[in-house]
N, C-alpha and C positions, 0 to 999 in steps of 0.2 A: 503493498500499499502504499502510496507518494506520500510526504509529509505538507502538511495544507500550512503555507508561512503564514500567509494573509489571515486564516483564524488564530493562528498560533499570536501572531502578534496583536488581533483585535483582544484576546483574551488576555493575555501577560504582556507581553514585553511592550508594548503600548501604553500601558497605565502611567499614569504619572508618576507613581515612587517606583515602579521600575525604572520612569525615562531618565528619574533624580540618581536614582543608584548607578546604574552607567555612565551618567554625566560624571560621578565622582569618583570611579573607577579610571575614567580618560582622566580625567583631573590630577588624579595620582602617577600617573605615568609622566604626565607630561612635566609636574613636578619633578619626580627623580631622573628623568631623563635631562631635564635643563643642568641639573646639579652633577651627575653622574654620567654624562653621554647618554647615547643611542644604544638600545636594548633587542639583543635581536627577537622576532616574532615567538618564538618558544618559550621566552621567560616571561612569568608575569611579576607584576609588583603586590606586593602584601604589605598592608598594614599591621606593624607590631602590635600595638593596641588597636582592636577592631573600632570603627566607626561608630557599631552598635554600644561600646563600651566607654566609648567619649573620646576616641582616636581623632585625630584628623590628617589632613594631605601636607603638612607639614614636611620637607625632607627628611627631616631627625624621625619622622614615625613612619618612613617606608624603608621596604630593603626589598632588593631583588631574588625571586625564587623561581625554581624551576615549575613550568607549566603544572608538571605531574604533582608535584609536591605540594603547591596553594591550591587545587583543586580537590585532592583527595584526603584532606584531612577530618576529623570529624568535630562536628561542637564539642567542647568538653573534654577531648583529649588531653590528656597532662603536656606541658610545654607550646601549647597553641591557646587556649583557650586563658 
């Protein structure tokens, strides 16, 4: 079955909260790259202190991590939450 991107955008990605989250992720990457230089596309920018716990997108709160490491952790796992 083909993926319905239009429906997916309407139901999730186009919601104001998700647009805001995506904008915050893009801002974080730009901030990190401005301070440290360009990153390859397979490297993510991670917030040391998560936004939901009062973190922000200042360069001191950001670090580069591999894409697989940044998307694989679980909430509450020691060392990441």
